[in-house]
TIDREN-735460 format. One line per field, with one value per residue (C-alpha): y, z, x. Coordinates in steps of 0.25 Angstrom, whole numbers. Layout:
N
py = [Y, ...] $
pz = [Z, ...] $
px = [X, ...] $
***
This chain:
974
py = [79, 69, 55, 58, 43, 41, 52, 46, 32, 38, 46, 34, 25, 36, 37, 22, 21, 33, 27, 14, 20, 28, 16, 11, 23, 21, 6, 9, 20, 11, 0, 10, 15, 1, 0, 12, 7, -6, 0, 10, 20, 10, 14, 1, -8, 0, -2, -17, -18, -12, -20, -33, -31, -25, -38, -40, -37, -26, -20, -26, -36, -26, -27, -16, -13, -11, -2, 6, 9, 13, 22, 37, 41, 52, 62, 62, 75, 67, 53, 57, 52, 57, 63, 66, 70, 64, 70, 59, 66, 67, 74, 61, 53, 61, 60, 45, 45, 52, 42, 52, 60, 70, 79, 93, 99, 88, 89, 104, 103, 93, 104, 116, 108, 108, 122, 127, 118, 126, 125, 111, 108, 93, 92, 84, 95, 105, 97, 95, 110, 112, 101, 108, 121, 115, 109, 95, 83, 74, 62, 64, 52, 59, 63, 54, 47, 38, 22, 21, 28, 25, 16, 27, 40, 42, 52, 59, 61, 76, 81, 81, 66, 63, 71, 62, 49, 55, 59, 45, 39, 49, 46, 31, 33, 41, 30, 21, 29, 29, 14, 13, 23, 16, 3, 8, 15, 3, -4, 7, 3, 15, 14, 19, 26, 35, 37, 44, 51, 65, 67, 67, 76, 65, 67, 56, 58, 48, 48, 39, 40, 37, 37, 42, 40, 53, 51, 36, 38, 49, 40, 29, 38, 45, 32, 27, 15, 3, -7, -19, -33, -44, -59, -68, -81, -93, -99, -112, -102, -96, -107, -113, -99, -97, -110, -106, -93, -101, -109, -98, -90, -102, -100, -85, -83, -89, -98, -107, -122, -129, -139, -151, -149, -157, -149, -142, -134, -129, -137, -127, -116, -124, -132, -128, -137, -135, -136, -122, -127, -126, -112, -107, -110, -104, -89, -88, -98, -96, -83, -88, -89, -97, -100, -97, -108, -113, -104, -92, -79, -77, -86, -85, -77, -70, -61, -46, -45, -55, -48, -39, -51, -58, -46, -46, -60, -58, -46, -54, -56, -71, -73, -66, -75, -87, -82, -91, -85, -86, -78, -68, -56, -61, -50, -54, -45, -45, -45, -36, -40, -45, -38, -51, -55, -42, -49, -58, -55, -64, -64, -64, -67, -58, -60, -48, -43, -39, -24, -26, -20, -26, -32, -23, -11, -3, 7, -1, -1, 8, 4, -5, -8, -16, -26, -40, -53, -64, -70, -57, -55, -42, -40, -29, -26, -19, -13, -11, -2, -8, -11, -16, -25, -32, -34, -39, -49, -55, -56, -62, -72, -76, -77, -85, -95, -96, -96, -86, -72, -57, -49, -35, -27, -13, -7, -21, -27, -38, -34, -46, -57, -63, -75, -76, -88, -86, -82, -68, -56, -47, -32, -28, -31, -39, -43, -45, -54, -60, -60, -46, -37, -26, -16, -23, -23, -8, -6, -15, -8, 6, 1, -4, 9, 16, 10, 16, 30, 32, 46, 53, 55, 68, 72, 85, 86, 79, 80, 72, 72, 65, 56, 65, 77, 69, 65, 80, 84, 73, 77, 92, 88, 80, 91, 101, 93, 89, 103, 109, 99, 101, 116, 116, 106, 116, 128, 121, 117, 130, 138, 129, 120, 107, 109, 111, 97, 92, 99, 93, 79, 82, 87, 74, 66, 75, 72, 57, 57, 66, 56, 44, 49, 52, 38, 31, 37, 36, 52, 57, 65, 76, 87, 98, 87, 88, 103, 101, 92, 102, 113, 104, 104, 119, 118, 106, 114, 125, 118, 116, 131, 135, 126, 130, 145, 144, 136, 147, 157, 149, 146, 161, 163, 154, 141, 127, 118, 109, 121, 126, 113, 111, 125, 125, 112, 116, 122, 136, 135, 131, 120, 130, 138, 125, 119, 131, 133, 119, 118, 130, 123, 110, 116, 123, 109, 102, 112, 111, 96, 96, 107, 103, 91, 82, 88, 99, 89, 82, 95, 97, 83, 84, 97, 92, 79, 87, 97, 85, 77, 90, 94, 80, 80, 95, 94, 80, 75, 88, 88, 74, 80, 92, 84, 75, 88, 92, 78, 79, 94, 98, 113, 116, 131, 129, 138, 140, 150, 157, 157, 159, 174, 173, 179, 182, 197, 201, 213, 217, 225, 217, 226, 239, 234, 229, 241, 238, 224, 227, 237, 227, 215, 224, 228, 213, 209, 221, 217, 202, 204, 214, 204, 194, 202, 207, 195, 184, 171, 160, 150, 136, 125, 120, 133, 136, 122, 118, 109, 110, 103, 103, 101, 99, 102, 98, 112, 125, 132, 145, 145, 156, 149, 136, 143, 150, 136, 129, 140, 139, 124, 124, 137, 143, 150, 139, 143, 138, 142, 138, 127, 126, 124, 131, 118, 115, 122, 122, 123, 126, 126, 126, 120, 112, 111, 111, 99, 85, 72, 64, 70, 84, 80, 73, 85, 95, 85, 84, 99, 101, 90, 96, 110, 106, 94, 102, 106, 91, 81, 74, 61, 67, 61, 64, 53, 57, 71, 69, 56, 55, 44, 42, 50, 60, 74, 81, 83, 84, 82, 86, 89, 93, 96, 103, 105, 117, 109, 105, 118, 125, 115, 118, 133, 131, 122, 131, 143, 136, 130, 144, 150, 138, 137, 152, 150, 137, 142, 155, 147, 139, 151, 157, 145, 144, 158, 161, 175, 178, 189, 178, 171, 184, 188, 174, 174, 188, 184, 171, 178, 189, 177, 171, 184, 187, 173, 174, 188, 184, 173, 183, 193, 184, 172, 178, 180, 170, 159, 148, 145, 152, 145, 146, 131, 121, 122, 137, 135, 124, 135, 145, 136, 133, 148, 149, 138, 143, 158, 153, 145, 157, 166, 156, 155, 170, 171, 160, 168, 181, 173, 168, 182, 188, 178, 180, 190, 199, 213, 224, 229, 220, 223, 220, 207, 203, 208, 201, 188, 188, 192, 179, 171, 176, 166, 155, 162, 165, 150, 144, 153, 151, 136, 136, 146, 137, 124, 132, 138, 124, 119, 131, 129, 113, 109, 110, 119, 114, 118, 131, 140, 133, 134, 149, 152, 145, 153, 166, 162, 158, 172, 180, 171, 174, 189, 189, 181, 192, 205, 202, 192, 197, 212, 208, 200, 212, 222, 213, 210, 219, 230, 225, 212, 219, 227, 215, 208, 220, 221, 206, 207, 219, 212, 199] $
pz = [-151, -144, -140, -150, -152, -137, -136, -147, -140, -127, -134, -141, -128, -120, -131, -131, -116, -116, -127, -119, -106, -113, -120, -106, -105, -119, -116, -102, -108, -119, -109, -100, -111, -114, -99, -100, -113, -106, -93, -100, -89, -77, -69, -61, -73, -80, -67, -67, -82, -80, -67, -75, -85, -75, -76, -91, -100, -109, -115, -117, -106, -96, -88, -89, -74, -78, -90, -82, -71, -82, -90, -89, -76, -77, -66, -61, -68, -81, -76, -67, -52, -38, -32, -17, -7, 7, 20, 30, 44, 50, 62, 65, 63, 73, 83, 81, 83, 95, 100, 100, 111, 119, 120, 118, 112, 102, 98, 97, 88, 79, 77, 76, 65, 56, 58, 56, 45, 34, 19, 15, 28, 33, 45, 53, 51, 56, 68, 72, 72, 81, 90, 91, 94, 105, 111, 110, 112, 101, 108, 120, 125, 123, 108, 99, 110, 113, 114, 99, 95, 107, 99, 89, 97, 110, 121, 119, 104, 99, 91, 79, 80, 83, 71, 62, 68, 68, 53, 50, 57, 51, 37, 40, 44, 31, 23, 30, 25, 11, 11, 15, 5, -6, -3, -3, -16, -22, -19, -24, -39, -46, -57, -54, -40, -35, -20, -15, -2, -4, 4, 19, 20, 24, 11, 1, -14, -20, -34, -40, -55, -60, -46, -46, -32, -25, -11, -11, -14, -4, 7, 3, 4, 17, 25, 37, 35, 43, 49, 56, 62, 60, 62, 50, 48, 44, 30, 37, 44, 32, 22, 23, 21, 9, 3, 6, -1, -13, -14, -13, -24, -33, -34, -37, -45, -59, -59, -69, -69, -57, -58, -49, -38, -28, -16, -12, 0, 11, 7, -5, 5, 14, 6, -1, -13, -16, -30, -34, -47, -40, -34, -48, -52, -40, -37, -24, -22, -37, -34, -23, -29, -16, -3, 10, 16, 29, 40, 31, 35, 21, 15, 1, -10, -21, -33, -31, -43, -36, -22, -26, -31, -18, -9, -16, -13, 2, 2, -4, 6, 3, 5, 18, 22, 21, 33, 45, 59, 62, 49, 50, 51, 42, 34, 20, 18, 7, 9, 5, -9, -10, -20, -25, -28, -30, -38, -26, -11, 1, 7, 22, 31, 44, 57, 56, 67, 68, 67, 57, 67, 67, 80, 79, 71, 67, 77, 87, 79, 85, 77, 66, 60, 48, 54, 52, 58, 65, 52, 46, 37, 36, 46, 53, 68, 75, 88, 94, 105, 118, 114, 101, 108, 116, 104, 96, 107, 107, 91, 90, 101, 94, 80, 86, 92, 79, 69, 60, 57, 59, 47, 47, 38, 32, 25, 23, 17, 25, 26, 34, 42, 51, 60, 75, 79, 93, 101, 104, 102, 114, 115, 102, 95, 83, 70, 56, 47, 34, 20, 19, 12, 20, 12, 16, 31, 30, 23, 33, 45, 39, 37, 52, 57, 49, 58, 70, 63, 56, 50, 42, 27, 22, 8, 7, -9, -19, -34, -42, -57, -66, -77, -88, -82, -83, -97, -101, -95, -103, -116, -114, -111, -123, -132, -126, -127, -141, -146, -138, -144, -158, -156, -150, -162, -172, -166, -165, -180, -185, -177, -178, -191, -191, -178, -172, -177, -169, -157, -159, -159, -146, -141, -145, -138, -126, -124, -126, -115, -106, -106, -106, -93, -86, -90, -86, -72, -69, -68, -68, -80, -75, -83, -78, -82, -96, -95, -92, -104, -113, -107, -109, -124, -123, -115, -122, -134, -126, -127, -142, -143, -135, -143, -157, -154, -150, -163, -171, -165, -168, -182, -185, -181, -193, -185, -191, -186, -179, -171, -168, -162, -153, -148, -146, -139, -130, -116, -122, -132, -127, -117, -105, -107, -109, -96, -87, -93, -90, -76, -72, -78, -71, -57, -58, -62, -51, -41, -47, -45, -31, -26, -35, -33, -42, -56, -54, -52, -65, -72, -66, -69, -84, -85, -78, -87, -99, -97, -95, -108, -116, -113, -118, -131, -134, -132, -137, -147, -155, -156, -162, -174, -175, -175, -186, -195, -192, -196, -209, -212, -211, -208, -196, -194, -181, -188, -200, -211, -204, -190, -193, -188, -177, -164, -168, -168, -154, -149, -137, -125, -113, -104, -109, -108, -94, -87, -95, -91, -76, -76, -82, -73, -61, -65, -67, -53, -46, -53, -50, -35, -34, -40, -31, -19, -25, -33, -27, -35, -38, -28, -31, -21, -22, -14, -5, -4, -8, -17, -32, -41, -56, -60, -73, -75, -86, -90, -89, -75, -68, -60, -51, -48, -45, -36, -28, -27, -22, -12, -6, -5, 2, 10, 5, -8, -19, -32, -45, -58, -73, -76, -91, -97, -92, -86, -77, -64, -55, -40, -28, -14, 0, 7, 19, 13, 26, 31, 27, 26, 16, 22, 18, 4, 2, 7, -3, -14, -10, -9, -22, -28, -21, -26, -41, -43, -49, -61, -65, -70, -59, -61, -55, -41, -31, -35, -50, -47, -38, -42, -55, -65, -80, -90, -79, -86, -75, -60, -53, -63, -53, -38, -29, -15, -9, 6, 13, 18, 4, -2, 7, 3, -11, -9, -2, -12, -23, -17, -15, -28, -35, -26, -26, -41, -43, -32, -38, -52, -47, -40, -53, -61, -51, -52, -68, -71, -60, -57, -48, -58, -68, -57, -52, -66, -68, -54, -56, -69, -64, -52, -61, -70, -57, -52, -66, -68, -54, -56, -69, -62, -50, -60, -70, -62, -59, -74, -82, -89, -83, -69, -63, -50, -41, -39, -41, -57, -56, -48, -58, -69, -61, -59, -74, -77, -67, -75, -89, -85, -79, -91, -100, -92, -91, -106, -107, -96, -102, -115, -107, -100, -113, -119, -107, -108, -123, -133, -136, -137, -130, -116, -106, -109, -124, -121, -112, -123, -134, -126, -122, -137, -142, -133, -138, -148, -138, -128, -138, -143, -130, -125, -137, -136, -121, -123, -134, -126, -114, -123, -128, -113, -109, -121, -121, -107, -99, -89, -77, -81, -89, -78, -76, -91, -91, -79, -88, -100, -93, -86, -99, -105, -94, -91, -106, -103, -89, -94, -105, -98, -84, -81, -90, -86, -71, -74, -81, -70, -59, -66, -59, -68, -66, -72, -84, -87, -86, -96, -106, -104, -108, -120, -125, -124, -131] $
px = [168, 176, 169, 158, 156, 155, 145, 137, 137, 132, 121, 116, 117, 110, 99, 97, 96, 86, 77, 77, 73, 62, 57, 52, 43, 37, 34, 28, 19, 14, 11, 4, -4, -8, -12, -21, -28, -31, -36, -45, -44, -44, -31, -32, -32, -21, -12, -16, -12, 2, 4, 0, 11, 22, 30, 28, 40, 36, 49, 63, 61, 56, 43, 33, 36, 51, 46, 37, 48, 58, 49, 50, 43, 32, 29, 15, 12, 13, 8, -3, -4, -1, 11, 12, 23, 20, 26, 29, 27, 41, 34, 27, 40, 47, 36, 37, 52, 50, 40, 29, 35, 27, 40, 33, 46, 47, 33, 34, 46, 38, 27, 37, 45, 32, 29, 44, 48, 55, 53, 58, 64, 61, 52, 62, 73, 63, 60, 74, 76, 63, 68, 82, 75, 67, 80, 74, 83, 80, 87, 78, 70, 57, 61, 69, 77, 65, 65, 62, 74, 84, 92, 96, 94, 102, 100, 113, 112, 111, 99, 107, 110, 96, 91, 99, 92, 78, 80, 84, 72, 62, 67, 66, 51, 49, 55, 45, 34, 40, 40, 26, 22, 30, 23, 9, 12, 18, 4, -4, -4, 2, 13, 27, 24, 35, 38, 50, 55, 58, 71, 71, 58, 49, 42, 38, 34, 24, 20, 9, 8, -6, -12, -26, -33, -28, -35, -32, -17, -16, -22, -12, 0, -4, -9, -1, 7, 1, 11, 5, 8, -1, 0, -1, -10, -2, -6, -12, -22, -27, -25, -39, -45, -37, -42, -56, -53, -48, -60, -70, -62, -63, -78, -78, -65, -62, -50, -43, -46, -40, -29, -28, -17, -9, -13, -25, -31, -23, -11, -9, -6, 3, 11, 24, 23, 8, 4, -1, -8, -22, -18, -15, -30, -36, -41, -33, -22, -19, -14, -5, 9, 14, 7, 14, 21, 17, 21, 23, 17, 10, 0, 4, 11, 3, 6, 5, -5, -15, -15, -27, -35, -32, -36, -49, -52, -49, -59, -70, -82, -83, -68, -68, -80, -71, -62, -63, -65, -50, -46, -57, -48, -37, -29, -23, -11, 0, 14, 26, 31, 45, 55, 59, 45, 37, 26, 21, 17, 13, -1, -2, -14, -14, -21, -31, -39, -54, -50, -39, -29, -15, -11, 2, 4, 17, 14, 22, 35, 45, 57, 61, 75, 80, 90, 95, 90, 99, 102, 107, 94, 87, 76, 68, 68, 57, 53, 39, 34, 29, 15, 20, 30, 19, 10, 21, 25, 10, 10, 24, 20, 8, 14, 26, 16, 7, 18, 13, 19, 18, 15, 21, 11, 12, 1, -6, 7, 15, 29, 34, 28, 38, 36, 39, 46, 52, 40, 35, 44, 45, 50, 44, 57, 56, 63, 56, 64, 62, 67, 70, 81, 88, 80, 67, 70, 73, 60, 52, 59, 55, 41, 40, 46, 35, 25, 32, 33, 20, 21, 10, 12, 5, 4, 11, 11, 3, -1, -11, -10, -21, -17, -23, -15, -3, -5, -8, 5, 12, 5, 9, 24, 25, 19, 28, 40, 39, 35, 47, 56, 52, 53, 67, 72, 66, 73, 86, 86, 80, 91, 103, 100, 107, 114, 100, 96, 108, 103, 89, 95, 102, 89, 81, 92, 91, 76, 79, 90, 82, 70, 79, 86, 73, 68, 81, 82, 67, 65, 51, 46, 36, 29, 39, 49, 44, 45, 59, 61, 55, 64, 76, 73, 76, 88, 93, 97, 103, 117, 116, 112, 124, 133, 127, 128, 142, 145, 138, 147, 160, 155, 154, 168, 172, 176, 173, 162, 171, 178, 165, 159, 171, 171, 156, 156, 168, 169, 173, 161, 147, 150, 153, 140, 132, 138, 136, 122, 118, 124, 115, 103, 107, 109, 95, 89, 95, 90, 76, 77, 82, 71, 60, 50, 42, 39, 49, 60, 56, 58, 71, 75, 72, 78, 91, 91, 88, 100, 110, 105, 104, 118, 123, 114, 118, 132, 135, 124, 123, 138, 139, 131, 140, 152, 146, 145, 159, 164, 156, 160, 146, 143, 135, 131, 122, 112, 103, 103, 91, 96, 111, 112, 100, 104, 118, 119, 115, 122, 115, 121, 116, 125, 119, 105, 107, 100, 87, 88, 91, 79, 70, 74, 73, 59, 55, 61, 54, 41, 42, 46, 34, 24, 29, 25, 12, 7, 15, 16, 6, 12, 8, 5, 19, 23, 11, 4, -10, -18, -19, -29, -30, -44, -50, -65, -75, -77, -70, -72, -70, -58, -63, -76, -69, -60, -71, -79, -66, -63, -77, -75, -62, -64, -51, -47, -44, -37, -42, -35, -37, -27, -25, -39, -52, -57, -45, -41, -30, -35, -27, -30, -23, -35, -30, -16, -9, -18, -13, -21, -29, -42, -38, -34, -47, -55, -48, -51, -65, -67, -62, -71, -83, -81, -78, -87, -98, -89, -88, -99, -107, -99, -87, -83, -72, -63, -65, -62, -49, -43, -34, -37, -34, -42, -46, -50, -58, -56, -43, -31, -20, -19, -8, -6, 6, 7, 13, 24, 29, 26, 35, 46, 43, 44, 57, 63, 59, 66, 79, 78, 78, 88, 97, 97, 102, 112, 118, 118, 124, 136, 138, 140, 150, 158, 157, 159, 169, 162, 150, 145, 141, 133, 127, 122, 116, 109, 103, 98, 91, 85, 79, 73, 67, 61, 56, 49, 43, 39, 31, 24, 20, 15, 8, 2, -11, -15, -7, -16, -7, -2, 10, 11, 24, 27, 38, 36, 39, 51, 56, 54, 62, 73, 73, 73, 85, 92, 89, 93, 106, 108, 106, 115, 126, 127, 128, 138, 146, 147, 151, 162, 167, 167, 174, 185, 186, 192, 180, 183, 176, 172, 166, 151, 153, 160, 148, 137, 144, 145, 130, 126, 133, 124, 111, 108, 110, 101, 90, 90, 90, 79, 71, 71, 68, 56, 51, 51, 45, 34, 30, 29, 21, 11, 11, 16, 3, -3, 4, 18, 14, 18, 31, 35, 31, 40, 52, 48, 48, 61, 68, 65, 69, 81, 86, 84, 91, 104, 106, 102, 104, 114, 124, 123, 124, 136, 143, 138, 144, 157, 168, 174, 188, 183, 177, 189, 198, 189, 189, 204, 207, 198, 205, 218, 213] $
***
């Protein structure tokens, strides 16, 4: 092998990098375990412990915060926590952009768009279709050509031109909602939250690892963003009160012994050069990093970690009693943190009102833009409506005279507090300037626009996973992975001898590379992802098996090990088959990643990474050891004395037996289709919508009795099935699934609790039953909700994923083999396999001891089956193509039969390793993925059959007679 030294160098560097990246995971896990031991089950104490060491250097000069960010991310099915998909109401956004028009045609189009929205079509596209059907001129003054948008939409614009502008404006509003949610989540107190926008659909994915209070979090996420404008107090107006707070706290709080200081009293708050020694020994001023300068809008700067303590001070009744009459309604609010000093924040004193209603709210903002001020610095301009302009003139006039500032507050956080130096601002047009970056002004403009376009945020899909369930999934994944790895290693050594050890070293490096890549790029590991890794263990040795089987054939022809190695690793040897087979696998993996969501994307991702890393290790790493044997004149037979002649004497006539295969497969297809009409499928909530709960009881319960009791409570049929152990049920209901809102979600939870609380001891409460917390063993361990809207999208995506996979792979085979007959044979075999697996599920789901639901996991299994079946068929077809172009004597049928028989050893070995690892996952992988694994087990078995007994005969039957005769003639002349 050329460049062997370079490959060794890159392999070593790659391994070192992977070990380095994975070391963060081990260090972070160790520290998190220490935090759990310290907290003894108190989640708040655990979070506080981790936050307290966030800035401490714990590993190779990295802080714990850095280590945690670089560790291998675990999905919620492994970590525990809450996952939701929020739908921002595009309908509300469009109504706002149209200035709440009363145009009946426009409002009818909004309603019709919701009714006629197809599959995974975006609402805004459905609206434009309805608007065009109704001949609505979008640029009309009573639609989008109103005064709010007249600077960008002109009356003579076509609907197509307006659509582009409205889509941009709508996306800006969704972005505003995203920013509000992100800031809320950042302040919620969970580690490593994840929030991302899902394309241009108006949907936002939120993942909160370790979050436990389900109702509180849903309320947090669905609450409306509140934008307010308040006047601020100057520091000299509140300074005396703060000093009285300081004196009062000295009597109740334990502080260090005071040290004499140069300045005391109000001077310590008003002077730039104040000695801060006394402050450092005082309960309130000691926490002030720096006082606000005279004339500044804030009264002081504090550390983030001290804000909770200071908030508690201000809430105390004795501290409130110290407020003078002129400060009776004061509001103390914290400011937005600065990226340059993220550990500090400013404290503001706002002129509150008796009813706590701001003088001016964000509802008056009609537009906001990021711009530059007269000095060329980033700024934000904003425009208010008529009422807002009048109120703004009053407020700015008062602020200009008093010399204080106006605080712009979003969700009780001060974003900016500009002063007004040139008198009252008229016309509702104003500019906010300060120490902003361009990105900050863009964000602030978006936040201000969010006040103008308040859009409802509804949870359309959610999942809650308890920590104990996540740990159980991790344990199951580790056991199945280790057992599968050891079994594959044993088989390779048993069958291939020393060459098997070389393949095992490559396999071990493959696992290291796979996890290293995932850690390096921040990919998320899920339970289906672990299944993908275990599956990779089976497919990873496939390339080695193909190469080794080819090497054995060439050794039997009397060639030397060096000749055999060059041929086997060459394009005319095994490489062409390896490339074709893995390209088909990669194509189906990409389609699965594109159309899948959440954990299914995790499965696709690990499968894709595993394919790429296994190709590198199988082709290059094992080759290094073989080349070393050649250099040392060592013999390498790629077999053992016991297995030397295994699977070598097949002489099956696949063409002759085709009629039996056709009849059997036809019966299978007919029975499967008939069962689909009679029995249907057990469609999960992913496809039909609904709520699902996994509930663990203290003792075994009768699922039928629980189902009846819940049906009586809800007033509609509720399904309850045993899930694993007899004391664990999976409960599914469609109660009010079409209705949105916090009230509905809580109503469902309360009904569930009221119906089932009799099965638990008297100490069970609603919170203990519903919420997730460490060590929880009874009650709701998992809950999910899928609205009809998103279930329709999932169903549509699943359909196109399966169809798309077959079409894309079929087109690749046409290009690769240059004859459509190959593609037809492969597609027919794959279609047969898909129908077979679906038929088995339709026939058996009612009596199988595990769940066989039609959900996203099932679709992932179907796509995996498509990939494997194509892989297997391509290997067979590659050998047929090679034999057809070779010098084998005999008629066309004999040539085909001989070529297929030579692939049997590879086919059996690959199928055995795949079935072994899948059986391990089926047994040890956990109840939640058992049906998913079962589908792949059936698919791999039937895929092996179809590639030999269906794809090959169909190829032969569709080959033109003239082509067959020409092939026979050329072989006779050779």
